[in-house]
C-alpha positions as CSV (number, residue, x, y, z in Angstrom):
1,X,-55.2,-64.7,-7.8
2,X,-55.5,-67.7,-10.1
3,X,-58.5,-69.9,-11.0
4,X,-57.9,-73.4,-9.5
5,X,-58.7,-76.5,-11.5
6,X,-58.5,-80.3,-10.9
7,X,-58.6,-83.2,-13.4
8,X,-62.1,-84.7,-13.9
9,X,-62.6,-87.9,-15.9
10,X,-65.6,-88.0,-18.2
11,X,-68.3,-90.6,-17.5
12,X,-68.9,-91.1,-21.2
13,X,-66.3,-92.7,-23.5
14,X,-65.2,-90.7,-26.5
15,X,-65.3,-92.0,-30.1
16,X,-62.1,-93.9,-29.5
17,X,-63.7,-95.7,-26.5
18,X,-61.6,-94.0,-23.9
19,X,-62.9,-91.9,-20.9
20,X,-60.8,-88.7,-21.2
21,X,-59.7,-86.3,-18.6
22,X,-60.6,-82.5,-18.6
23,X,-59.9,-79.6,-16.3
24,X,-62.7,-78.7,-13.9
25,X,-62.6,-75.4,-12.0
26,X,-62.6,-75.6,-8.2
27,X,-64.4,-73.2,-5.9
28,X,-62.2,-72.4,-2.9
29,X,-63.4,-70.9,0.4
30,X,-66.7,-69.6,1.4
31,X,-69.2,-67.9,-1.0
32,X,-68.9,-64.1,-1.1
33,X,-72.2,-62.6,-0.1
34,X,-73.6,-59.1,-0.7
35,X,-72.3,-57.8,2.6
36,X,-68.8,-59.0,2.0
37,X,-68.8,-57.4,-1.5
38,X,-70.0,-54.2,0.0
39,X,-67.1,-54.3,2.5
40,X,-64.6,-55.0,-0.2
41,X,-65.9,-52.1,-2.4
42,X,-66.0,-49.8,0.6
43,X,-62.3,-50.5,1.2
44,X,-61.6,-49.1,-2.3
45,X,-64.1,-46.2,-2.1
46,X,-65.0,-43.2,0.0
47,X,-68.2,-44.8,1.1
48,X,-69.2,-46.9,4.1
49,X,-70.0,-50.6,3.7
50,X,-73.6,-49.8,4.6
51,X,-73.8,-47.2,1.8
52,X,-72.4,-49.6,-0.7
53,X,-74.7,-52.4,0.5
54,X,-77.7,-50.0,0.0
55,X,-76.5,-49.2,-3.5
56,X,-76.2,-52.9,-4.3
57,X,-79.7,-53.7,-3.0
58,X,-81.1,-50.8,-5.1
59,X,-79.2,-51.9,-8.1
60,X,-80.7,-55.4,-7.8
61,X,-84.2,-53.9,-7.4
62,X,-83.8,-51.6,-10.4
63,X,-82.3,-54.3,-12.6
64,X,-85.2,-56.7,-11.7
65,X,-87.7,-54.0,-12.6
66,X,-86.0,-53.3,-15.9
67,X,-85.5,-56.9,-16.9
68,X,-89.2,-57.6,-16.1
69,X,-90.1,-54.7,-18.4
70,X,-88.4,-56.6,-21.3
71,X,-85.2,-54.6,-21.3
72,X,-81.6,-55.6,-21.4
73,X,-79.5,-54.1,-18.7
74,X,-75.9,-53.2,-19.5
75,X,-73.3,-52.4,-16.8
76,X,-70.3,-50.8,-18.5
77,X,-67.1,-52.8,-17.9
78,X,-69.1,-55.8,-16.5
79,X,-71.6,-57.0,-19.1
80,X,-75.3,-57.2,-20.0
81,X,-78.2,-59.0,-18.4
82,X,-81.2,-60.3,-20.5
83,X,-84.3,-62.2,-19.4
84,X,-84.7,-65.5,-21.2
85,X,-87.8,-67.7,-21.3
86,X,-87.8,-71.5,-21.9
87,X,-90.9,-73.2,-23.4
88,X,-89.2,-76.6,-23.6
89,X,-91.5,-79.2,-25.1
90,X,-94.5,-76.8,-25.1
91,X,-94.6,-75.8,-28.8
92,X,-97.8,-75.2,-30.7
93,X,-98.6,-75.6,-34.4
94,X,-99.9,-72.1,-35.1
95,X,-98.4,-68.7,-34.3
96,X,-101.8,-67.5,-33.1
97,X,-101.8,-70.2,-30.4
98,X,-98.6,-69.0,-28.7
99,X,-99.3,-67.9,-25.1
100,X,-97.4,-67.3,-21.9
101,X,-98.7,-70.6,-20.5
102,X,-96.1,-72.3,-22.6
103,X,-93.2,-70.7,-20.6
104,X,-91.9,-73.3,-18.2
105,X,-89.1,-71.2,-16.6
106,X,-87.3,-67.8,-16.8
107,X,-83.6,-67.1,-16.3
108,X,-81.3,-64.2,-16.6
109,X,-78.5,-64.5,-19.1
110,X,-75.3,-62.7,-18.4
111,X,-72.9,-61.8,-21.2
112,X,-69.6,-60.3,-20.1
113,X,-68.4,-57.1,-21.8
114,X,-66.4,-57.7,-24.9
115,X,-63.1,-56.0,-25.8
116,X,-62.2,-55.7,-29.5
117,X,-58.7,-55.9,-30.9
118,X,-57.1,-58.3,-28.4
119,X,-54.8,-61.1,-29.6
120,X,-55.5,-62.0,-33.3
121,X,-57.8,-59.0,-33.7
122,X,-61.0,-60.8,-32.5
123,X,-63.2,-60.1,-29.5
124,X,-62.6,-61.4,-26.0
125,X,-64.4,-61.1,-22.7
126,X,-63.0,-58.4,-20.4
127,X,-63.5,-60.5,-17.4
128,X,-61.3,-63.3,-18.8
129,X,-58.3,-61.0,-19.7
130,X,-55.1,-62.0,-17.9
131,X,-56.6,-65.1,-16.3
132,X,-54.0,-67.5,-14.7
133,X,-54.6,-71.1,-13.8
134,X,-53.2,-73.3,-11.0
135,X,-53.7,-77.0,-10.4
136,X,-55.6,-77.7,-7.2
137,X,-53.8,-80.1,-5.0
138,X,-55.9,-79.6,-1.8
139,X,-57.1,-82.7,0.0
140,X,-60.1,-81.0,1.7
141,X,-63.5,-80.4,0.0
142,X,-62.8,-77.2,-1.8
143,X,-66.6,-76.5,-2.3
144,X,-67.0,-76.1,1.5
145,X,-64.0,-73.9,2.0
146,X,-61.5,-76.5,3.2
147,X,-57.9,-75.7,2.4
148,X,-55.5,-78.2,3.9
149,X,-53.5,-79.1,0.8
150,X,-52.6,-75.8,-0.9
151,X,-51.7,-75.5,-4.5
152,X,-48.8,-75.9,-6.8
153,X,-48.3,-74.1,-10.1
154,X,-49.1,-76.4,-13.0
155,X,-45.9,-77.2,-15.0
156,X,-47.7,-76.6,-18.3
157,X,-48.0,-73.0,-19.3
158,X,-51.6,-71.9,-18.8
159,X,-53.6,-71.4,-22.0
160,X,-54.3,-67.8,-22.8
161,X,-58.1,-67.4,-22.6
162,X,-57.9,-64.6,-25.2
163,X,-56.3,-66.8,-27.9
164,X,-58.4,-67.5,-31.0
165,X,-58.4,-71.3,-30.3
166,X,-60.3,-70.9,-27.0
167,X,-63.5,-73.0,-26.5
168,X,-66.9,-71.5,-27.0
169,X,-67.7,-69.0,-24.2
170,X,-70.2,-70.8,-21.8
171,X,-71.7,-67.4,-20.8
172,X,-72.4,-66.2,-24.3
């Protein structure tokens, strides 16, 4: 299944004074929740959807526990999760004055598993290998799950996300 995109014009003009167009990924259909993921995994395994759902809940609980104990959690074939803190605008002049009261928010950073030796010998993200793109031509609001317009294959050949000229990985 492809990633759908639509053209989006920048609100800010570039150096040449023109507002340029860029691809923006489109979400199609309803969000997939934990129960649906459990059902989809159960269809591929010898477990019930309830068993899989229980494993997912326990995975989230154990991951939270480990992340809050200052550990990075790596799931082979998926990627790693690391807790990050932001102290935006709350710097102090002396190292001895640094304290947790400076932290304004926490977030979990996900980094997909890398694969070495793809393409020009560099590293790529396993989740991005083999990605195909299609231009979204739907007329309904894709974010809410509408699908009245369908899609057509973009006449331009999709860019290979594993090529060395790919943009900086937003998840890295």
